[in-house]
NUDO-253435 format. One record per atom (N, C-alpha, C): x, y, z; residue in three letters. Coordinates in pm, whole numbers, plus 50000, padded with zeros to 5 digits. Layout:
BEGIN
XYZALA ...
***
This chain:
BEGIN
556199650761628MET 558099641061646MET 557319627961700MET 557869617661576TYR 558249608361629TYR 558729601861817TYR 558189591861863THR 559269588161997THR 559459572662001THR 560689567662036PRO 560549554461986PRO 559529547562023PRO 559019551062157ARG 557939542062189ARG 556479539662083ARG 556599555562027ILE 555239552261889ILE 555409547761794ILE 556729543161786ASN 557689536061646ASN 557669527161745ASN 557719518761815TRP 558119509061831TRP 556039503961821TRP 555519510761838ILE 553879506361844ILE 552849508861725ILE 553789512661621ILE 553719514061484ILE 553459497861451ILE 555339501561392PHE 555509483561382PHE 554949474861461PHE 554739473261604SER 554279457161669SER 552639458261560SER 551649467361551PHE 550509469961548PHE 550619462261336PHE 551639465861268PHE 552109461961150PHE 552139449461195PHE 552909446361242VAL 552799428461298VAL 551579425261296VAL 550749418361447LEU 550019423561400LEU 549129419561294LEU 548689428561240ILE 548439430961149ILE 548329416561070ILE 549459413660969SER 549759401460918SER 550279390460987SER 550279387861072VAL 550669374061161VAL 548669374261134VAL 547739382361157ALA 546289374261158ALA 546069378460998ALA 546389383260898VAL 545849381960769VAL 546099363660716VAL 547709361060794PHE 547929351360745PHE 547369338960804PHE 546779340960903VAL 546989326461057VAL 544489324960960VAL 544899343360918ALA 543729336160849ALA 543259329260716ALA 543949329260643SER 544549324860484SER 544559316360541SER 545109303960678LEU 544819289360680LEU 543719288460775LEU 543739289460824VAL 541739284260924VAL 540749285660817VAL 540489297160685SER 539659297960603SER 539279286860599SER 539489281060522PRO 539549266560432PRO 538529259260567PRO 539169260260701LEU 538539248960800LEU 537229255960847LEU 537279268260824VAL 535849270860845VAL 535219270560777VAL 535139265960631ARG 533999268860489ARG 533779248760477ARG 535109243660582SER 534629224060569SER 533729227160643SER 533999227460803TYR 532829224660865TYR 532719236660971TYR 531379244460851SER 530679250160903SER 529639246560966SER 529219235660836TYR 527769230960905TYR 528549214260982TYR 529249216561060ALA 529589204161133ALA 529149210161289ALA 528609197261349PRO 528079199961470PRO 529029204561546PRO 528639209561667LEU 529709213961745LEU 530319205261760LEU 530339193161884ARG 530429185761885ARG 531619179161804ARG 531349177661688ASP 532909175161604ASP 533629181861615ASP 533729193761645LEU 534829200461644LEU 534719197961750LEU 534709196461877ILE 535539197462001ILE 535989181162048ILE 534939171562016LEU 534609161862072LEU 535939152661938LEU 536859135762003PRO 536809132061848PRO 535589128561761PRO 535569122761690PRO 534869117361609PRO 534679104461698PRO 533579098261731PRO 532969078761747PRO 534059065761719PRO 534509065761843LYS 535199046661767LYS 534479038561728LYS 534679034561553PRO 533889029261496PRO 533499009161596PRO 532569003861520ILE 532298992361596ILE 533098980861506ILE 533678975461476THR 534298960461415THR 533838953161408THR 533568950961374LEU 532848930161346LEU 533378928761297LEU 534828912261342TYR 535538905361246TYR 534078896261229TYR 534078892361120VAL 533508876661054VAL 534558865760997VAL 534328854861062LEU 534588847560933LEU 533468840760837LEU 533988834660730TYR 532878828860623TYR 533898818260536TYR 532618812160534SER 533118801960433SER 533558808460354SER 534338801660234THR 535068801460098THR 533308797059997THR 533018796059952GLU 531878790759855GLU 531458808859861GLU 531518814459961LYS 530438829959912LYS 531358837959904LYS 532678836859887ASP 534088850459913ASP 532748859559767ASP 532808854959653ALA 532748872459617ALA 531628880659650ALA 530548867459711TRP 529368881459729TRP 529558886159828TRP 530228882559974ILE 530348883460111ILE 531598896660067ILE 532598903259970LYS 533048903859982LYS 532338915859871LYS 531368919059810GLU 530808922959694GLU 529288934659782GLU 529568929259865ALA 527558932459961ALA 528888943860077ALA 529888932860102ILE 530588944360195ILE 530528964060206ILE 531098958160033GLN 531718974460010GLN 529928975760028GLN 529278971759944ILE 527718979259940ILE 527338984760076ILE 527878975760148PHE 527178984160304PHE 527238996360295PHE 529238995360388GLU 529389007360367GLU 529359013260367GLU 529349019160219LYS 528739025560155LYS 527439037560219LYS 526719028060292THR 526019032560326THR 525999043260445THR 526929042260496ASN 527629047360638ASN 526759039360800ASN 527149026260847PRO 525519025760895PRO 526649026261017PRO 525519028061097SER 525919027161285SER 525289027661309SER 525689022261503TYR 525459021061583TYR 525529027461726TYR 524289031261744GLU 524169052061861GLU 525029053561824GLU 525599062961721GLY 526549066861712GLY 527619062161619GLY 528379055161618HIS 529009046461610HIS 529449041561501HIS 529489048261398PRO 530229036361287PRO 530289023761251PRO 529669015861227ILE 530328998361223ILE 531238995061098ILE 532358986861092LYS 533338983160988LYS 533178971561034LYS 533658964060891VAL 533068944860902VAL 534758943460801VAL 535228937560939GLU 536408927960860GLU 536038917460863GLU 536438904760754VAL 536718889760695VAL 537668881760684VAL 537208868460726LYS 538698863260702LYS 538198846860680LYS 538448839460516ASP 538138832260512ASP 538528816860580ASP 537448808860629MET 538258792960662MET 537108785460613MET 537758771660590GLY 537718761360537GLY 536468758360698GLY 535528751260678SER 534068752360766SER 534418746360915SER 535208737860857ARG 535568725260982ARG 536388735961053ARG 537498742161033GLU 538898752661022GLU 537938761461124GLU 537218768461039MET 536508777061073MET 535678775661346MET 535288760561272TYR 534668762061470TYR 535198756561490TYR 536488753961474LEU 537728744061548LEU 539068755161574LEU 538638763261517ALA 539438769861531ALA 538658785861647ALA 537448784961654VAL 536558789461799VAL 536888782161900VAL 536578771861840LEU 536668767462033LEU 537828759262066LEU 539238763662042ASP 540418761562050ASP 540608773562087ASP 539668789362040GLY 540348802762066GLY 541838810462037GLY 541748807161906LYS 542698807661838LYS 541688821261682LYS 540678825661674GLU 539948827961693GLU 538578833861786GLU 538958846961722LYS 537888857561843LYS 536908861061713LYS 535728855661681PRO 535258866061539PRO 533908867761653PRO 533078885361578VAL 532408883161677VAL 530758877061544VAL 531288872861459ILE 530018861161399ILE 530988852661359ILE 530558839761271ILE 530828829261274ILE 529938824761073ILE 530528823861031SER 529028816960902SER 529738805660787SER 529898790460889PRO 530078785360808PRO 528838781560612PRO 529778767260594ALA 528608771760473ALA 527558763360542ALA 527478760760606SER 526608750160695SER 525428749360847SER 524818743960805SER 524338744561033SER 524908731361031SER 525428720560950LEU 525978708361028LEU 527348715061121LEU 527848724461087GLN 528788725961177GLN 528278738161366GLN 527988742361268ILE 526978751861438ILE 526828738661479ILE 525678734461417SER 525608719161545SER 526538713161575SER 527928709461523ILE 529268706361602ILE 529828714561703ILE 529738727461694LEU 530028734861701LEU 529078740961879LEU 528128741461854GLN 526688742461941GLN 527198723462087GLN 526898719561995ASP 527688699862096ASP 529198700662203ASP 529928710262161LEU 531178706062188LEU 531828719562283LEU 530448734062291SER 531078743862321SER 530658740762467SER 529438732462404ALA 528648732262597ALA 529498721362643ALA 530328712462593SER 530948702062665SER 532548710562735SER 532298719362632LYS 534278722662654LYS 533658736462804LYS 532648740762793PHE 532678758762853PHE 531138756762919PHE 530398747462912GLY 529208745063001GLY 527288751762900GLY 528088763462829THR 527218773062766THR 527648767862614THR 526608767762524PRO 527428766562376PRO 527818781762341PRO 528098785162271LEU 529028798862180LEU 527828802162116LEU 526788795062057VAL 526068793261950VAL 525478781261964VAL 523618792461939GLU 522518777861965GLU 522528782961800GLU 521218767861736VAL 521278766861613VAL 520038775361561VAL 519328769261667SER 517588772861713SER 516738788661740SER 518098798761777ASN 518398806561858ASN 517858819361722ASN 516838824761594ARG 517018835861491ARG 517638843161559ARG 517298850861673ASN 518368862461702ASN 519548857361670ASN 520188851161703SER 521728845161693SER 521988841861607SER 521098832261523CYS 522298828661408CYS 520758823361261CYS 521378831761185ARG 520418833461127ARG 520428832960977ARG 520238824760848SER 520688818760699SER 519668828660671SER 521658828460519VAL 521088838360432VAL 520548837460329VAL 521228827360268PHE 520778812260138PHE 521388810360225PHE 520928796660037SER 521108777260066SER 521208778659880SER 522538767959914SER 522288754059760SER 522498743559821SER 521388731959763PRO 521368716959794PRO 522068713659755PRO 522778707159793LEU 523708695659719LEU 522498686959613LEU 523808684759539VAL 523458681259428VAL 524368670259337VAL 524478662159221LEU 525248649159137LEU 524348657859032LEU 525938659458976VAL 526638656558807VAL 526988649258756VAL 526418648358665ALA 526598638458621ALA 526488636858432ALA 527438634458363TRP 527348634158210TRP 526358621458094TRP 525378629158099GLN 523878629658093GLN 524088612558008GLN 524928613157927GLU 524518594357879GLU 524698586357923GLU 525748587658071ARG 526138578558180ARG 525418575158272ARG 524428588158334ALA 523148591758371ALA 522048581758324ALA 522158580058235GLN 520688573058198GLN 520998558458199GLN 522168553258138ALA 522648539658195ALA 522588536558331ALA 522878548958404ILE 522568543158560ILE 520998543058575ILE 520458552458607TRP 518988553858628TRP 517058538658584TRP 518428544558422SER 517308531858385SER 517148517058350SER 518278516958501ARG 518538507258438ARG 517938496158620ARG 517158503458709GLU 516588500558765GLU 515838518358836GLU 515078519358804PRO 514468529758776PRO 513728536958954PRO 513158527258944GLY 513008526359104GLY 513738527959224GLY 514988522859198LYS 515858522459317LYS 517018533959363LYS 516958540159481ASP 516938550059556ASP 518348553659525ASP 518968564159456VAL 519888565659343VAL 520908565159407VAL 521688562259521TRP 522508568659674TRP 522808542959627TRP 522338540559632GLN 521998524859604GLN 522498520159456GLN 522368526759373GLN 523118527059226GLN 524388530759239GLN 523918538359318ILE 525468546259239ILE 526798534859355ILE 526288533959491GLN 526828520859503GLN 527458506459461GLN 526328506559413LYS 526418493559313LYS 527258493859208LYS 527448498359110LEU 527828499758974LEU 529268509959049LEU 529738516059216ALA 530748518759225ALA 531548507959232ALA 531448497459303THR 531488485059416THR 531588470959255THR 531388472559181ASP 531398461159091ASP 531928459059088ASP 532818448859021PRO 534588442158921PRO 533928444658819PRO 532948440258744GLU 532438443058607GLU 533048457758535GLU 532178469858637GLY 532158486458602GLY 530828486458575GLY 531178497458467TRP 530398497958299TRP 529678488958274TRP 531058478758250GLY 530138462158147GLY 529108459058215GLY 528908459958380ALA 527928450658405ALA 525888463258343ALA 527218475358305TYR 525838479158236TYR 525908485358087TYR 526808473558035GLY 526658474657893GLY 527468482957859GLY 528268488057893HIS 529518499157859HIS 530628495157929HIS 531348483657823PRO 532598477257902PRO 533858487357863PRO 533538502357730GLU 534578509057653GLU 534488520457786GLU 533308524657878TRP 533698530757993TRP 534438525458125TRP 534688518058166GLY 535778511758234GLY 535328512658341GLY 535808516758479TYR 535368514758571TYR 534438529058625TYR 533138528758689PHE 532698538158711PHE 533358548158805PHE 532958556558846LYS 534348568558928LYS 533678577358959LYS 533438584659035PHE 532838591859153PHE 533638596059259PHE 532948602359221GLY 534038619959322GLY 532998626359430GLY 533408633359523HIS 532938642259668HIS 534028644459760HIS 534338659159804THR 535538659759866THR 535058658659968THR 536778656260060ASN 537398655360172ASN 535938661660297ASN 535578647760375PRO 534088652960484PRO 534928663960572PRO 535508659560608LEU 536628662660692LEU 537868684960711LEU 537328687060556LYS 537518693560511LYS 537038702560397LYS 535438697660393SER 535058704660291SER 532878703060317SER 532748714160278ASN 531918713460355ASN 530518701160301ASN 530748705060153SER 529798695360011SER 530518670160011SER 531308672160130GLY 531908659460053GLY 531258652460265GLY 530968664760361PHE 530428663860486PHE 528908656360438PHE 527928666060379MET 526938661660288MET 526898653960254MET 527448647060159THR 527798634760072THR 527588626060209THR 528498624460317ILE 528338615060372ILE 526938611960468ILE 526738625760460LEU 525338625060559LEU 524138616460491LEU 524228618560370LEU 523188620460242LEU 523398601260196LEU 524278599660178LEU 525008580560132LEU 524078570460263LEU 524838584660396THR 523798571260545THR 522308576660567THR 521848584960592TYR 520168584160526TYR 519658570160426TYR 520218575860298GLY 520238570160248GLY 520238550460231GLY 520858546860282TYR 521648534060293TYR 520548531360447TYR 519928539860545PHE 518708536260589PHE 517318535860571PHE 517468543660460ASP 516358541760444ASP 515198558860442ASP 515738565460519LYS 514368575160609LYS 515518586360620LYS 514298599360650THR 515028615160655THR 515168621560771THR 514678609860875SER 515308623461016SER 515668606261092SER 515748612461209SER 516018601261297SER 517678598461371SER 518398600661286LEU 520008586161166LEU 520468589261369LEU 521038577661409THR 521338574361541THR 522948564161548THR 523558569961631THR 524688568261573THR 525058554261646THR 523618547261673ASN 524048525761672ASN 523618527361523ASN 522778537061446ASP 522848530161327ASP 524678531061249ASP 525318539861289ILE 526668542261277ILE 527978530161282ILE 527438528161409LEU 528748521961458LEU 528358509461526LEU 526898506761523GLY 526078495261540GLY 525618476661421GLY 525478490161342ASN 525428482661164ASN 526318475161097ASN 527258466261102LYS 528298462660942LYS 527658463760861LYS 526268454860852ASP 525828460160686ASP 526448472460666ASP 525688483860729PHE 525688496160662PHE 527608499560668PHE 527828496360754GLN 529968499360745GLN 530058492060623GLN 529558483160604SER 530348475160511SER 529808478160356SER 528918484260356TRP 528248489060319TRP 528358503860205TRP 528558513060338PHE 529818525160336PHE 531178527260249PHE 532028519960336LEU 533338519760327LEU 533408512360159LEU 533168504460122GLY 532908500159973GLY 533088513359836GLY 531598517759905LEU 532128524759800LEU 532988536059810LEU 533138547059914GLU 533468552359933GLU 535478552359900GLU 535928536259919GLU 537348529359904GLU 537518531059767GLU 536098534359698THR 536428530759522THR 536538549959464THR 536888557859560ILE 537218574159535ILE 538718569559522ILE 539648584559444SER 540288570159415SER 541528588759545SER 540268597559529ARG 540668613759563ARG 539788619459623ARG 540148627659785PHE 538708634059812PHE 539778648759793PHE 539088658759724GLY 539618669859691GLY 539008677759834GLY 539798688159885GLU 539648701959966GLU 538498709659910GLU 537888711059778SER 538018722359720SER 536798717859607SER 535458717959649THR 533728718759532THR 534298722059406THR 534628734559443GLY 534698737459282GLY 535938733359200GLY 536968730259248THR 538108716259177THR 538018705459109THR 536188698659264TYR 535538687559168TYR 534708696058983TYR 534268703359043MET 533418712058981MET 533918707958822MET 535648717158828ARG 536388720758727ARG 536928704758647ARG 537148697258722ASP 537918689258681ASP 536678678758594ASP 535338680658617ILE 534648671158548ILE 534148675058442ILE 534958689758519ILE 534488695958242ILE 535368698358214ILE 537048701058343THR 538308694858204THR 538738689458154THR 537958674058238TYR 539268666058180TYR 537728649158180TYR 536428661258179GLY 535648646858147GLY 535688635758164GLY 533638623558127PRO 534278610758176PRO 536038604858142PRO 536008609058134SER 538158599258215SER 538798599858330SER 538288614058407VAL 538528613958527VAL 537458615658641VAL 535308612058611TYR 535278609158623TYR 533518616458600TYR 533258602858666ASP 531488605558576ASP 530178610158691ASP 530678607858794MET 528738621358804MET 530128623558985MET 530218635159013VAL 530438634959150VAL 529288650759225VAL 529298652059364SER 528208657959466SER 529068668659436SER 528128678959457VAL 528048691459443VAL 527138704959475VAL 527638714559509TYR 526938729559556TYR 525028728359469TYR 524868731059456GLU 523498733959333GLU 524388748559294GLU 524988756959371ALA 525838770959296ALA 527068767559225ALA 527578753359190THR 528408755259208THR 528698749159081THR 527318737759021ALA 526888740258917ALA 526768748158821ALA 525968760358867ILE 525398770258793ILE 526458781058769ILE 527898778158886GLU 528838789858839GLU 529908782558714GLU 530128765258724GLN 530418763158582GLN 530308758858454GLN 528478764858476ALA 527868753958335ALA 527898763658233ALA 528278773858228ASP 528588777858052ASP 529808769857996ASP 530468768958133ASN 531848761758093ASN 532028749957996ASN 530648742158060ALA 530648730258041ALA 530088719857898ALA 529848735957769ILE 529198734157704ILE 529288725057547ILE 529768718657499GLY 530228718257385GLY 531418709257431GLY 531968705857575ARG 533008696257565ARG 533128682457574ARG 531908676757641TYR 531368654557628TYR 530878654057649TYR 529478661857595GLY 528758656357591GLY 527828671057684GLY 526588663257693GLU 525848672657831GLU 525948672557987GLU 526638676758035LEU 526278680058199LEU 524838678858180LEU 524508674258303ARG 522508680658387ARG 523558675358535ARG 522298684758616VAL 522418680958747VAL 521538673958787VAL 521398664358845PHE 520498654758952PHE 520988658259061PHE 519278660159089TYR 519178662759247TYR 517898647359295TYR 519318645959433PRO 518938634559493PRO 517378629759539PRO 516798618659651PRO 515218619959701PRO 515628623859820PRO 516308629359862ALA 515958633259952ALA 517738643960002ALA 517228660059992THR 518548663359995THR 518738668760176THR 520468677760128VAL 520928685960252VAL 521108703060218VAL 520858714060249LEU 521218725360185LEU 522208727860265LEU 523338737460208SER 524528743060214SER 523468758560283SER 523538762360388ASP 522448770660420ASP 523098784160455ASP 524708787860486HIS 525088797860499HIS 524208804860646HIS 524728799060786PRO 524208803160892PRO 525518823660911PRO 524958830460901PHE 525618841960984PHE 525258839261167PHE 526058835761241CYS 525548835661389CYS 526718839361502CYS 525978850561534ILE 527078857061635ILE 527268849761801ILE 528018853261767LEU 529138841961953LEU 528508848262054LEU 527638833862098ASN 528138843162285ASN 528508840862355ASN 529778843762299ALA 531398845862416ALA 531418860862457ALA 532688858362527GLU 533288862562655GLU 533928878262582GLU 533718876962453TRP 534728886562392TRP 534498895562300TRP 532308892762249VAL 531828902062205VAL 530608910562337VAL 531358921862244SER 530368932962344SER 529148935962341SER 527848939162369PRO 526578941262373PRO 526448945362282PRO 527178956962259GLN 527328961062138GLN 527648960761999GLN 528588949862008GLU 528948945061903GLU 527288932761842GLU 527208933561886ALA 526418920061891ALA 525128926961833ALA 525018940561903SER 523788950461842SER 523968952161718SER 524958955361661ALA 526078958561585ALA 525608950461445ALA 525978938661501ALA 525928925161410ALA 524728922461348ALA 524108918961408GLN 522468918861389GLN 521938933061304GLN 522408943661272ILE 522488956661177ILE 522848946061035ILE 523968938261037PHE 524978938960942PHE 524368929860863PHE 523448919860957ILE 522718902560918ILE 521038908060875ILE 520678920960906ASP 519948916060864ASP 519618931060703ASP 520858939660626PHE 521838939760563PHE 521618930160437PHE 522148921360463LEU 522908911760397LEU 521858901960325LEU 520648903160454LEU 518768894860395LEU 517848912660384LEU 518548915760334SER 517698933960292SER 517788922060094SER 516128933360076GLU 516278924859865GLU 517318924659803GLU 518558939259780PRO 518718939159698PRO 520308928359681PRO 519948928259806ILE 521778918959831ILE 521098901359820ILE 520618902759867GLN 519768880559853GLN 519308886759666GLN 519038896559598ASN 518948892459457ASN 519848891759379ASN 520928901659431LEU 522498896459388LEU 523188885359440LEU 523028877959593ALA 523328863759647ALA 522418851659440ALA 521518862859449LEU 520718847859305LEU 520868847159161LEU 521168867459135MET 520678867758974MET 522068868558948MET 523758869759057ARG 524928868259053ARG 525808856759071ARG 525328850559160TYR 526078837459226TYR 525138821959198TYR 524218823059243GLY 523408814059209GLY 523178808459351GLY 522798815559457PHE 522248806959562PHE 520808808959587PHE 520088801559646ARG 518688804159664ARG 518008815259784ARG 517858824959784PRO 517858833359863PRO 516608829459990PRO 517758834560085ALA 516698834560244ALA 515118841560224ALA 515238852160162GLU 514078862060085GLU 513128851260058GLU 511718844060030LYS 511328840360049LYS 510328851959906LYS 510458859159877SER 509828865759817SER 510028873759687SER 511818864159707ILE 512008864359514ILE 512408851959480ILE 511578862159364ARG 511448842359300ARG 512868843059213ARG 512488828859217LEU 513538812959137LEU 513588819559006LEU 512778822458949ASP 512268819658757ASP 512208836658755ASP 512958847058791GLN 512298857558749GLN 513358857458581GLN 512748867758507PRO 513038866958425PRO 515198867158437PRO 515728866058362GLY 517198866258414GLY 517738854958488GLY 517128846758577SER 517348841258695SER 518078831658568SER 519578820758721PRO 519738816658652PRO 519488803058647PRO 518318799058756PHE 517458789858748PHE 516398786958613PHE 516488795258538VAL 515698798158448VAL 516218794258257VAL 517658802758295ARG 518738801158203ARG 519078785658191ARG 519488775358309TYR 520208765458238TYR 518448751458336TYR 517518757258311GLU 516598742858298GLU 516798735758238GLU 517358739158097THR 517408721557973THR 518988712458125THR 519698727258103ASN 520868715658227ASN 520018704358412ASN 518928704458416GLY 518248699158513GLY 517848705158617GLY 518088719758610LEU 518318729358713LEU 516548729258795LEU 516028731258893LYS 514768733158909LYS 514728735159047LYS 513398745459024THR 513228759259165THR 512168747059257THR 511278739059330ASP 511218728459377ASP 512288722459421ASP 512338718359551LEU 513628712959611LEU 512818696459626LEU 513558686459670PRO 513288672259663PRO 513468676359899PRO 512438668559931PRO 512608674860091PRO 513588670260163PRO 514028672860229GLN 515198676660318GLN 515398667760427GLN 516648662660439VAL 516898653260567VAL 516828658860696VAL 516558657660855GLU 517258658860985GLU 518838665960991GLU 519258681061033ILE 520248673661078ILE 520308671961210ILE 521108653261217PRO 521068654961345PRO 522258662361426PRO 522078657461608ALA 522428664961649ALA 524368661561707ALA 524548673561670GLY 526618671061696GLY 527108660761713GLY 526898659061806ASN 527428642461877ASN 527528630461816ASN 526208631061668ILE 526488621861544ILE 526658624261460ILE 526708637061397LEU 527658643961348LEU 528648645161370LEU 529988648861516ASN 530778639561541ASN 531558624561494ASN 530578610861515THR 530598599861517THR 530628595061398THR 529538599961306LEU 529938599261143LEU 531728606261109LEU 532028617461154LEU 533008621461032LEU 533808612561122LEU 533858603461228ASP 535218599561343ASP 535298586561295ASP 534458579561249PHE 534008565461200PHE 534188567360968PHE 534778577260910TRP 535078584160795TRP 536588582060800TRP 536708594160875SER 538428596560914SER 539658582560976SER 538918571961058ARG 539408565961127ARG 539028554660997ARG 538588552460933ASN 538498538760740ASN 539128544460653ASN 538908558860637ILE 539138569260492ILE 540328569960465ILE 540218580260571ASN 540628597860537ASN 542508588960532ASN 542618603360342ARG 544298597060270ARG 544388601860198ARG 
***
């Protein structure tokens, strides 16, 4: 005969069985999911990611975004901590000023050129006593690829200039034609009007900065040892330099805009512009069948937009972040990502084993447009205080 106590025991037993079955149905998928996970992951929370905040110049926007997607698919980590990358594009000058003022606190900065790094090194050393970055320190600052400054012009007009005085420096020829009151009439083509040369605003765009640096070197017929006195103490240079700059009607903010304008509007707007080689490559197909043949010309001495990736020596950058940043930069210098920079975006890889003349390379496709694998000599990048002097001189006299 069943007693109330026995009934309660039987009832409780069935309830426990039901609860056990229900809990098992919930837990079973989790057990299967984690059956191969380390015990540490079942007990402790996953390691905190290391986030690399990167400021970069806009010229490499498409490449860096594609590279980051590939990087994160490799599940990168440092000491067990996943590495994540956050980026923000900025103008090269805006970038170093924001870092200098403390408005931005990145782990890595990548302006278009070491010109900006040289200035940041000089200004930060003056402000803080220690530079935030050192151009010469390979461990903290490495170029990932480069693109030289080139001149892009309509073939017919370029020939009219170069054939006139073939042995004369191109910058001297450009300045002479641009400032001649007869314009193209002095070269036998009055129907072409005035000579129209253009470059970007050097305070806002690296290609404009590179252009005025090459102009200055070109006037003094040298490739190194530029001094502050060359810029501020030579009245003939100042008159020559400002004479050319004053003929330019508009200084744009974007190198790409200049390239698009010369293609869209032809010689009615620009006879010649100074742009990056990679920008000329990007727009080469768009120039076909418009206003004659658009050609690329290399100045007798050039300067590279070398796209350094620099890890800041700043209080907000931890040793762990600096080490993770090295892993990221190593990845950007790996052969697949370097080859991507060449084949899809027209940059010259820092990895020298990658051939510029390989099949399918833009240097092969656009050789007839004047592209060359060999570069002319490079000018020396002056110290930051000299570069600042040149920018200040331009700003005081031309900026508009």
